[in-house]
N, CA and C of each residue as an Amber inpcrd file, in Angstrom:
protein
   255
  17.2530000 -10.7530000   6.8720000  16.5340000 -11.3560000   8.3530000
  15.3170000 -10.9640000   8.5740000  14.6080000 -11.3190000   9.1310000
  12.9490000 -11.4610000   9.2440000  12.2800000 -11.9570000  10.3130000
  11.1900000 -11.4500000  10.6130000  10.7850000 -11.9550000  11.7280000
   9.9510000 -13.4200000  11.7430000  10.0950000 -14.5520000  12.5880000
   9.8570000 -15.5140000  12.1070000   8.0150000 -15.5730000  12.6630000
   7.2140000 -16.0210000  11.4740000   5.7960000 -15.3510000  11.3270000
   5.1780000 -16.0360000  12.9650000   5.7930000 -17.4010000  13.3790000
   5.0760000 -18.3200000  14.5810000   5.2860000 -17.2890000  15.9900000
   5.8820000 -16.3340000  15.8430000   6.1690000 -15.0930000  17.2010000
   4.9180000 -14.1450000  17.4090000   4.0850000 -14.1820000  18.3250000
   3.5510000 -13.6180000  18.9430000   4.5170000 -12.6970000  20.1590000
   3.7890000 -10.9190000  19.8470000   4.2740000  -9.7580000  20.2850000
   3.3090000  -9.4230000  21.1910000   4.1220000  -9.1270000  22.5610000
   3.0450000  -8.3300000  23.3600000   3.8080000  -6.8180000  24.3080000
   3.2410000  -6.0140000  24.1140000   4.3890000  -4.9770000  24.7230000
   3.3670000  -4.6730000  26.1820000   4.5150000  -5.0190000  27.2400000
   3.8290000  -5.1550000  28.6610000   4.9570000  -3.5010000  29.4290000
   4.2680000  -2.9690000  29.9930000   5.0410000  -1.7970000  30.9190000
   6.2900000  -1.5670000  30.2670000   6.3200000  -1.0270000  28.5760000
   7.6550000  -0.4920000  28.2850000   8.3940000  -1.6330000  28.0030000
   8.3090000  -3.0860000  27.8050000   8.7600000  -3.9800000  27.4800000
   8.3490000  -4.9550000  26.5180000   8.9110000  -5.5020000  25.5900000
   8.0530000  -6.0930000  24.8550000   8.5630000  -7.9910000  25.1560000
   7.2900000  -8.4960000  24.9560000   7.7130000 -10.1900000  25.0180000
   7.4790000 -10.7120000  24.0710000   8.0850000 -11.7940000  23.6000000
   8.1590000 -12.3520000  22.3610000   7.7690000 -14.1470000  22.6010000
   6.7210000 -14.3050000  21.7860000   6.0920000 -15.8820000  22.2230000
   6.6210000 -16.4780000  21.1480000   6.9170000 -17.3530000  20.9800000
   7.5210000 -18.8300000  19.7990000   6.5400000 -19.6280000  20.1150000
   5.7890000 -20.1180000  19.3160000   4.2260000 -20.7190000  19.0550000
   5.2030000 -21.7170000  18.9270000   5.8280000 -22.3300000  18.3970000
   6.7110000 -23.5990000  17.9180000   6.9380000 -24.3280000  19.0510000
   7.6590000 -23.6930000  20.1960000   8.2820000 -24.2220000  20.7980000
   7.8820000 -23.7930000  22.7510000   7.1660000 -22.5450000  22.9300000
   6.6100000 -21.9400000  23.8010000   7.4600000 -21.2210000  24.4600000
   8.7390000 -20.9120000  23.8760000   9.3980000 -20.0520000  24.6990000
   9.4840000 -18.6070000  24.6710000   9.9830000 -17.7990000  25.7750000
   9.3910000 -16.4280000  25.6700000  10.7630000 -16.0860000  25.6380000
  10.9800000 -14.2760000  25.1700000  11.9660000 -13.7660000  25.2960000
  11.9490000 -12.6840000  25.3220000  12.6520000 -12.2860000  26.4030000
  11.7190000 -10.4170000  26.9520000  12.9320000  -9.2490000  25.8270000
  12.4650000  -8.5160000  25.4950000  13.2080000  -6.7790000  25.4550000
  12.8020000  -5.5900000  26.0190000  14.3430000  -5.0940000  26.5410000
  13.9830000  -3.8390000  27.0540000  13.8240000  -2.5460000  25.8820000
  13.8830000  -1.4470000  26.3320000  13.0930000  -0.7140000  25.7590000
  13.8260000  -0.3380000  24.4600000  15.2260000  -0.5160000  24.3340000
  16.0100000  -0.1310000  23.1810000  16.0160000  -1.8090000  22.6090000
  16.0150000  -2.7330000  23.1780000  15.7340000  -4.0660000  22.3970000
  14.3460000  -3.8620000  21.5890000  13.4560000  -3.0290000  22.3140000
  12.1060000  -3.2650000  21.5430000  12.2160000  -2.1770000  20.2100000
  12.8370000  -1.2250000  20.7250000  12.9510000  -0.2980000  19.0500000
  14.0760000  -1.5020000  18.0190000  15.3500000  -2.0810000  18.0170000
  15.9030000  -2.6900000  17.7200000  14.9800000  -3.7930000  16.7030000
  14.0300000  -4.3370000  17.6860000  12.8630000  -5.0700000  16.6660000
  11.8640000  -4.7950000  15.9410000  11.6910000  -3.6070000  16.3520000
  10.8700000  -2.7480000  15.4460000  10.9650000  -2.3650000  14.4450000
  12.6860000  -1.8580000  14.3620000  13.2080000  -1.6910000  13.1820000
  13.4230000  -2.6860000  12.2600000  13.7730000  -4.0710000  12.8000000
  13.5450000  -5.6630000  12.2400000  12.0090000  -5.4930000  11.5170000
  11.2240000  -5.2340000  12.2310000  10.2650000  -5.7440000  11.7520000
   9.8450000  -4.5520000  10.5180000  10.2490000  -3.5430000  10.0130000
  10.0960000  -2.1710000   9.2670000  11.3100000  -2.7260000   7.9940000
  11.8210000  -3.9800000   8.3270000  12.3340000  -4.3320000   6.9750000
  14.0230000  -3.4490000   6.9650000  14.6340000  -2.7970000   8.1730000
  15.6800000  -2.3380000   8.3540000  16.6980000  -3.6750000   8.5990000
  18.1570000  -3.3590000   8.0040000  19.2140000  -4.1290000   8.3410000
  20.1560000  -3.7790000   9.3070000  21.1650000  -4.2320000   9.5490000
  21.7720000  -3.5660000  11.0080000  22.3130000  -2.1790000  10.6940000
  23.0770000  -2.2840000   9.7210000  23.6980000  -1.0070000   9.7510000
  22.6110000   0.3620000   9.7020000  21.6340000   0.0730000   9.0520000
  20.6230000   1.1190000   8.9850000  19.9220000   1.4350000  10.3140000
  19.9800000   0.1130000  11.5020000  19.7110000   0.1090000  12.6980000
  20.6230000   0.9710000  13.0850000  21.4330000   0.6320000  13.4380000
  23.0340000   1.4950000  13.5760000  22.7170000   2.8260000  13.8790000
  22.8550000   3.3750000  12.7760000  22.8050000   4.2880000  11.9210000
  21.4810000   5.5040000  12.7120000  20.4030000   4.7050000  12.8200000
  19.3670000   5.1640000  13.2540000  19.2950000   5.4600000  14.5710000
  19.6990000   4.2970000  15.4140000  20.0070000   4.6110000  16.9170000
  20.8420000   5.2930000  17.1510000  22.3550000   5.8030000  16.6250000
  23.2850000   6.5640000  16.7790000  22.4890000   7.8330000  16.7670000
  21.3850000   8.5200000  16.3000000  21.0250000   9.7140000  16.0700000
  20.2550000  10.0910000  17.4920000  19.7790000   8.5670000  18.1780000
  19.3640000   8.7920000  19.4460000  19.8320000   8.7210000  20.5270000
  20.6780000   8.1570000  20.5610000  21.7020000   7.9910000  21.5720000
  22.8550000   8.4680000  21.8950000  23.3430000   8.6040000  22.9000000
  24.8930000   9.2590000  23.2010000  26.0920000   8.1110000  23.6720000
  26.1770000   7.3370000  22.3730000  26.7910000   6.3900000  22.6280000
  28.1750000   6.0280000  21.2000000  28.8370000   5.2630000  21.2980000
  30.5720000   4.7080000  20.4340000  29.4270000   4.0440000  19.2180000
  29.6410000   4.0230000  18.3160000  29.6580000   3.3350000  16.7380000
  29.7720000   1.8640000  17.4470000  30.9150000   1.5570000  17.8830000
  31.0580000   0.2270000  18.3950000  30.6790000  -0.3200000  19.0910000
  30.2170000   0.4850000  19.7340000  29.5320000  -0.1400000  21.3290000
  27.6250000  -0.4800000  20.7630000  27.4570000   0.4710000  20.4330000
  26.2190000   0.4900000  19.4010000  26.4580000  -1.0900000  18.6130000
  27.0470000  -1.0550000  17.6960000  27.1890000  -2.4030000  16.4540000
  27.3540000  -3.5500000  17.8120000  28.2490000  -3.8840000  18.5870000
  28.0100000  -4.9650000  19.2720000  27.0580000  -5.3450000  19.9830000
  26.5290000  -4.2040000  20.7600000  25.2570000  -4.9850000  21.1760000
  24.3700000  -5.3060000  20.5280000  23.8220000  -4.6210000  19.3770000
  22.6310000  -4.9270000  18.2180000  23.2880000  -6.0310000  17.6200000
  24.2530000  -6.3410000  17.2340000  24.4580000  -7.7810000  16.5140000
  24.4760000  -8.9140000  17.5450000  24.8600000  -8.4460000  18.9850000
  24.5890000  -9.5550000  20.2380000  23.1830000  -9.9680000  19.8890000
  21.9430000  -8.9710000  20.4120000  20.7230000  -9.0520000  20.3590000
  20.0970000  -9.8490000  18.7740000  20.4350000  -9.5790000  17.7800000
  20.4430000 -10.3050000  16.5690000  20.3800000 -11.7910000  16.5720000
  22.3110000 -12.1120000  17.0600000  22.3860000 -13.3370000  17.3920000
  21.6080000 -14.3520000  18.4170000  21.0790000 -13.5920000  19.6750000
  20.2560000 -14.1110000  20.0520000  18.8820000 -14.5750000  20.0910000
  18.6010000 -13.6610000  19.0460000  17.5390000 -13.6290000  18.7120000
  16.9580000 -15.1200000  17.5130000  18.3640000 -14.8570000  16.5460000
  18.2110000 -16.1040000  15.7470000  18.3670000 -17.4600000  16.4250000
  18.9880000 -17.4730000  17.3450000  19.3440000 -18.6890000  18.4570000
  17.8490000 -18.9060000  18.4900000  17.1140000 -18.3550000  18.9740000
  15.8270000 -18.9000000  19.4810000  15.0100000 -18.8850000  18.8070000
  14.7190000 -18.6470000  17.7040000  14.3420000 -18.4950000  16.5340000
  13.4840000 -17.6800000  15.9330000  13.7330000 -16.3630000  16.8890000
  12.7440000 -15.6380000  16.4880000  12.8950000 -14.4900000  15.0780000
  14.2850000 -14.6730000  14.7600000  14.6220000 -14.0470000  13.3870000
  14.7670000 -15.6150000  12.5720000  14.4160000 -15.3160000  11.4820000
  15.0940000 -16.3690000  10.3760000  15.7830000 -15.2170000   9.3310000
  16.4590000 -16.1600000   8.5440000  16.7770000 -15.7740000   7.2350000
  15.4410000 -15.4850000   6.1170000  15.4680000 -14.1730000   5.4350000
  14.4290000 -14.1160000   4.4280000  14.6410000 -15.3310000   3.4090000
  13.4260000 -15.4980000   2.9310000  13.2460000 -16.5940000   1.8140000
  12.9490000 -16.4770000   0.5600000
């Protein structure tokens, strides 16, 4: 997966706002969502992101995985994330 090149990103007061230039949709990320987004920007895959965040947060693997997969699915539906070409 990779970030759609039509996405504009701005950080505002600890949160990240994403704007899809193609359709004008906005998407907001909290602090942890921003960390996930930044990991994706660095080319990390879901399993790598999970392992990275497990070292930072006191949570269960399955809980974190479900949350990250859910966020990734939402970003794919909003055309923020696209399949690598």
